[in-house]
C-alpha positions as CSV (number, residue, x, y, z in Angstrom):
1,M,123.3,105.7,119.7
2,T,121.0,108.4,120.3
3,L,118.8,109.0,117.5
4,A,117.1,112.5,117.3
5,A,113.2,112.7,116.7
6,G,110.9,115.2,115.7
7,V,107.0,115.5,115.6
8,V,105.4,117.2,113.4
9,G,101.5,117.9,114.9
10,G,102.8,117.7,118.2
11,S,99.6,119.1,119.4
12,G,97.0,116.9,118.5
13,F,96.4,113.8,120.0
14,A,98.3,111.1,118.3
15,G,101.2,113.6,118.4
16,G,100.9,113.7,122.1
17,E,101.1,110.3,122.3
18,L,104.2,110.0,120.1
19,L,105.9,112.8,122.3
20,R,104.8,110.5,125.7
21,L,106.6,107.4,123.9
22,L,109.3,109.1,122.6
23,S,110.4,111.0,125.6
24,A,110.7,107.9,127.4
25,H,112.2,106.0,124.9
26,P,115.7,104.3,125.4
27,E,116.9,105.3,122.0
28,F,115.1,108.3,120.7
29,E,115.8,111.5,121.8
30,V,112.9,114.3,121.0
31,V,114.3,117.5,119.7
32,Q,111.5,119.0,118.3
33,A,107.6,119.4,118.2
34,T,105.8,121.6,116.1
35,S,102.4,123.2,116.0
36,R,101.4,126.4,114.2
37,E,98.5,126.7,116.6
38,Y,100.9,126.6,119.7
39,E,103.9,127.8,118.9
40,N,106.2,128.9,121.5
41,R,103.9,127.4,123.8
42,T,105.2,124.6,126.1
43,V,104.1,120.8,125.3
44,G,103.1,120.5,128.9
45,S,100.6,123.4,128.4
46,V,98.9,121.4,125.9
47,H,99.6,117.9,126.9
48,P,99.6,118.1,130.9
49,N,100.7,114.5,131.5
50,L,104.0,116.2,129.6
51,R,104.6,119.0,131.7
52,E,108.1,118.0,132.9
53,L,109.1,117.7,129.2
54,D,111.4,120.5,128.5
55,L,110.5,121.3,125.1
56,R,108.2,124.0,123.3
57,F,106.1,124.0,119.9
58,S,108.2,125.4,117.1
59,D,106.8,126.4,113.4
60,P,106.5,123.3,110.9
61,A,108.2,125.5,108.2
62,E,111.2,125.4,110.6
63,L,112.2,121.7,110.6
64,E,115.2,120.5,112.0
65,S,117.4,118.1,111.1
66,V,116.5,114.7,112.3
67,D,117.4,111.0,111.9
68,A,113.3,110.2,112.4
69,L,110.6,113.1,111.8
70,F,106.9,111.5,112.9
71,T,104.1,113.2,111.0
72,A,100.8,113.4,113.0
73,T,99.1,115.5,110.5
74,P,95.6,115.8,108.8
75,H,95.1,113.7,105.4
76,G,96.8,115.6,102.6
77,V,99.5,117.6,104.5
78,S,102.4,115.2,104.4
79,M,102.0,114.7,100.9
80,D,101.8,118.4,100.3
81,H,105.2,118.5,102.3
82,V,107.3,115.5,101.7
83,E,110.0,116.9,100.0
84,Q,110.7,119.0,102.9
85,Y,110.1,116.1,105.6
86,L,112.5,114.0,103.6
87,D,115.1,117.1,103.4
88,A,115.0,116.8,107.1
89,A,114.9,113.6,108.4
90,D,116.8,109.8,107.4
91,T,113.3,108.7,107.8
92,L,109.7,109.9,107.5
93,V,107.5,107.9,109.7
94,D,103.8,109.2,108.9
95,L,100.3,108.3,110.7
96,S,98.1,110.2,108.2
97,A,96.7,108.1,105.2
98,D,98.9,110.0,102.5
99,F,101.0,107.0,101.9
100,R,99.1,104.2,103.2
101,L,97.8,103.2,99.6
102,G,100.2,101.8,97.0
103,S,99.1,103.3,93.9
104,E,97.5,106.7,92.4
105,A,94.6,105.1,90.9
106,A,93.8,103.9,94.5
107,Y,93.8,107.8,96.1
108,D,91.7,108.8,93.1
109,E,88.9,106.2,94.0
110,W,89.0,106.4,97.9
111,Y,90.2,110.0,98.7
112,D,90.7,113.1,96.3
113,G,94.1,111.8,94.4
114,H,97.6,112.7,95.7
115,T,99.8,115.7,95.1
116,A,103.1,113.4,95.2
117,P,102.3,110.0,93.7
118,Q,105.9,109.7,92.8
119,Y,106.6,108.9,96.5
120,L,104.4,106.2,97.0
121,D,107.0,103.6,96.1
122,A,109.4,104.9,98.3
123,A,106.5,103.9,101.0
124,T,106.3,100.8,103.2
125,Y,103.2,100.1,105.1
126,A,103.8,99.6,108.9
127,L,101.4,97.4,110.6
128,P,104.4,95.2,111.8
129,E,102.1,92.0,112.4
130,L,101.4,92.3,108.7
131,G,105.1,91.9,107.9
132,R,108.3,93.8,108.6
133,D,109.7,93.2,104.9
134,G,111.0,96.6,103.6
135,L,110.5,98.3,107.1
136,E,114.6,98.4,107.7
137,D,115.9,101.3,106.5
138,A,112.8,102.7,104.5
139,D,112.5,106.7,103.4
140,I,109.1,106.6,104.2
141,V,106.8,104.3,106.7
142,A,103.3,104.6,106.6
143,S,101.3,103.6,109.7
144,G,98.1,101.8,109.6
145,G,94.9,103.6,109.9
146,C,93.4,102.6,113.7
147,N,90.1,101.0,112.1
148,A,91.9,99.3,109.5
149,T,94.5,98.0,112.3
150,A,92.0,96.6,114.3
151,T,90.0,94.6,111.7
152,M,92.9,93.1,109.9
153,L,94.1,91.8,113.2
154,A,91.3,90.1,114.0
155,L,91.1,88.5,110.2
156,K,94.6,88.0,109.2
157,P,94.6,84.2,111.1
158,L,92.1,83.2,108.8
159,V,93.6,83.9,105.9
160,D,97.0,83.2,106.6
161,A,95.4,79.4,107.4
162,G,93.7,79.3,104.0
163,L,90.1,79.4,106.0
164,L,88.9,82.8,104.6
165,T,89.4,83.7,100.8
166,A,88.6,86.8,98.7
167,D,85.5,85.4,97.7
168,D,83.9,85.1,101.2
169,Q,81.3,87.3,103.0
170,I,82.8,89.7,105.8
171,V,80.9,92.2,107.6
172,A,83.1,94.4,109.7
173,D,81.3,96.3,112.3
174,L,83.6,98.9,114.2
175,K,82.9,101.0,117.5
176,V,85.4,103.9,118.1
177,G,86.1,106.5,120.8
178,S,85.5,109.9,120.4
179,S,89.7,110.6,120.0
180,E,89.4,109.1,116.5
181,G,88.0,112.5,115.5
182,G,91.6,114.4,116.8
183,A,91.7,117.2,119.1
184,G,89.5,119.5,116.6
185,G,86.7,116.9,115.9
186,G,84.2,119.4,116.2
187,A,80.6,119.3,117.6
188,A,80.0,115.5,116.9
189,S,83.1,115.1,118.9
190,S,81.9,117.3,121.7
191,H,81.0,115.6,125.3
192,P,77.6,116.7,125.2
193,E,76.9,115.1,121.9
194,R,78.9,112.4,122.1
195,S,77.9,111.1,125.7
196,G,75.5,107.9,125.6
197,V,75.7,107.5,121.9
198,V,76.0,104.4,119.6
199,R,75.7,106.4,116.2
200,P,76.4,105.1,112.8
201,Y,78.9,106.9,110.9
202,A,80.6,105.9,107.4
203,P,77.8,103.3,107.2
204,T,79.5,102.8,103.6
205,G,82.4,103.4,101.6
206,H,84.9,103.9,104.5
207,R,88.3,104.8,103.3
208,H,90.3,101.9,105.4
209,E,88.8,99.4,103.6
210,A,90.9,100.0,100.9
211,E,93.9,99.3,103.2
212,I,92.2,96.1,104.2
213,E,91.7,95.3,100.2
214,E,95.3,96.1,99.5
215,Q,96.9,94.2,102.8
216,L,94.8,91.0,103.1
217,G,93.2,90.9,99.4
218,L,89.8,90.9,101.1
219,S,86.5,92.6,99.8
220,L,84.4,93.3,102.8
221,S,81.3,95.4,104.3
222,F,82.2,97.5,106.5
223,T,80.6,100.4,109.2
224,V,81.9,102.2,112.1
225,H,80.1,103.2,115.3
226,A,81.0,106.3,117.3
227,V,80.3,105.3,121.0
228,D,80.5,107.0,124.5
229,M,84.5,105.9,124.9
230,V,87.3,108.2,124.5
231,R,89.9,105.7,123.3
232,G,89.7,102.4,121.8
233,A,88.6,100.5,118.5
234,A,86.7,97.2,118.9
235,A,86.1,95.4,115.7
236,T,83.7,92.6,115.2
237,C,83.9,90.9,112.0
238,H,81.4,88.4,111.1
239,T,82.8,85.9,108.6
240,F,81.1,82.9,106.4
241,P,84.7,80.9,105.4
242,T,84.7,78.6,102.6
243,G,88.4,78.1,102.5
244,G,89.4,74.7,104.5
245,D,87.8,71.2,104.2
246,G,84.4,71.6,105.8
247,T,83.1,73.2,108.9
248,I,85.7,75.2,110.8
249,E,85.9,74.0,114.5
250,T,87.2,76.0,117.4
251,P,90.6,73.8,117.3
252,D,91.2,74.8,113.8
253,L,90.9,78.6,115.0
254,W,93.1,78.1,118.0
255,G,95.8,76.8,115.8
256,A,95.3,80.0,113.2
257,Y,95.2,82.8,115.9
258,R,98.6,80.6,117.5
259,D,100.1,80.7,114.6
260,A,99.4,83.8,113.2
261,Y,100.3,85.6,117.0
262,D,102.6,83.3,119.2
263,D,105.7,85.5,118.3
264,E,104.1,88.5,118.3
265,P,104.8,90.9,121.4
266,F,101.9,93.4,121.1
267,V,99.0,90.6,120.5
268,R,97.3,88.5,123.3
269,L,94.7,86.4,122.2
270,V,91.6,86.5,124.4
271,A,89.0,84.2,123.2
272,G,86.3,82.8,125.9
273,G,87.3,81.3,129.2
274,S,86.1,82.7,132.5
275,G,85.8,86.0,134.2
276,V,84.1,89.2,133.2
277,Y,87.2,89.9,130.1
278,R,86.1,86.6,127.9
279,Y,86.7,88.7,124.5
280,P,88.8,91.2,123.6
281,E,87.8,95.0,124.7
282,P,89.4,98.4,124.3
283,K,89.3,98.7,127.7
284,S,91.8,96.2,128.9
285,V,94.7,97.9,126.6
286,A,94.0,101.1,126.9
287,G,97.5,103.2,127.0
288,T,99.2,100.2,125.5
289,N,100.5,99.2,122.3
290,L,98.6,95.8,122.9
291,A,96.2,94.3,120.8
292,E,94.0,91.6,122.1
293,V,92.4,89.6,119.4
294,G,89.5,86.4,119.8
295,F,87.3,84.4,117.9
296,A,83.9,82.8,118.4
297,A,82.7,80.0,115.5
298,D,79.0,78.4,115.2
299,G,80.1,76.1,112.7
300,E,79.5,78.3,109.5
301,R,80.1,81.7,110.8
302,V,82.9,82.7,112.2
303,V,82.8,85.9,114.4
304,A,86.7,87.7,114.9
305,F,87.0,90.1,117.5
306,A,90.3,92.5,118.1
307,A,90.6,95.8,120.4
308,I,93.4,98.3,120.4
309,D,93.8,101.6,122.0
310,N,93.3,103.9,118.6
311,V,95.7,106.5,119.4
312,M,98.2,104.1,120.6
313,K,97.9,100.4,118.8
314,G,96.4,102.4,116.3
315,A,98.5,105.2,115.5
316,A,101.5,106.1,117.8
317,G,102.3,103.2,119.0
318,Q,102.2,101.7,115.9
319,A,104.5,104.2,114.5
320,V,106.9,103.7,117.4
321,H,106.8,99.9,116.8
322,A,107.8,100.6,113.1
323,A,110.3,102.8,113.8
324,N,112.3,100.7,116.1
325,L,112.2,98.3,112.8
326,A,113.3,100.8,110.7
327,F,116.4,101.5,113.0
328,G,117.1,98.2,113.6
329,L,115.9,98.3,117.0
330,D,114.7,96.3,119.7
331,E,111.3,96.0,118.3
332,T,109.7,96.4,121.8
333,A,111.7,99.4,122.8
334,G,110.0,102.3,124.5
335,L,106.4,100.2,124.2
336,D,106.6,98.4,127.6
337,Q,103.4,100.0,129.2
338,Q,101.0,97.8,130.8
339,G,97.5,99.1,130.9
340,L,95.5,100.1,134.5
341,H,92.7,98.0,136.1
342,P,90.2,99.1,137.2
343,V,89.7,102.1,135.2
344,G,87.0,104.4,134.1
345,S,86.4,105.3,130.2
346,P,89.4,104.8,128.5
């Protein structure tokens, strides 16, 4: 069985990664990629790594009928066109923030409202490591945000083990690459302005906090820094757990993280040990759907780490993983890429 797939917003960074993954996927066939800016241009003229892909960008107003429609569009586009998208596809896999939150009130608080709130109940949040319920045969798959993904993967084992509760203090510090700003990221993402920086942005009130609160039931202080890196998001979460029966020891943490992730195909545990790469680093997972997680403890404080490629595990790879589950495929299909070493800035 071959499933037809379309990509709306195929000229962006996440859209290009979707095209890379889907074009090599054993079960999907890409039949359409859309871009207003590059209509009629070849995909390879925008994504040079895909020059062999025999496909041209088309107008997003003229969608073909597909099994899966992946939308890699800015916030607000999918909610405005959701009926058109669902008319064209059996399953909509949305990479924007438009269907990640569960209520209209949440969008009023964290965004600028929602133009199609009647569709929120039809959406399933899709970071599979948090749970796979509702993904099979989902009408709308809402892929998680990159910074929220890294943070939740770091913290989930502590929550599952009862070591971390909603009353505990959590401070999450994120370091992220320039590709988070998208292909049209503006002056702040240009190389001369980005090179060499460790620049705080959204030091309070980052919108991805809303996902973490909904999915893990946690309230936290969340700050993001732009750093001199193209791909990657690294979360360092300082937690002060009061759960459990006393001081948290390292063996407790090994047990919690292994219980959470031993059966997960895209998560690997990196916590101390020997060598140069002793804790999670984005460089180690660049170009892959892998996430590295780890931890360190000093008795009262647990520092939880996670590192992902924001364009892959934080966007396109996570979306393909969820689509595999939605269509009852092997969940690892098309996602067996390994990273490179040595490699320069990811």
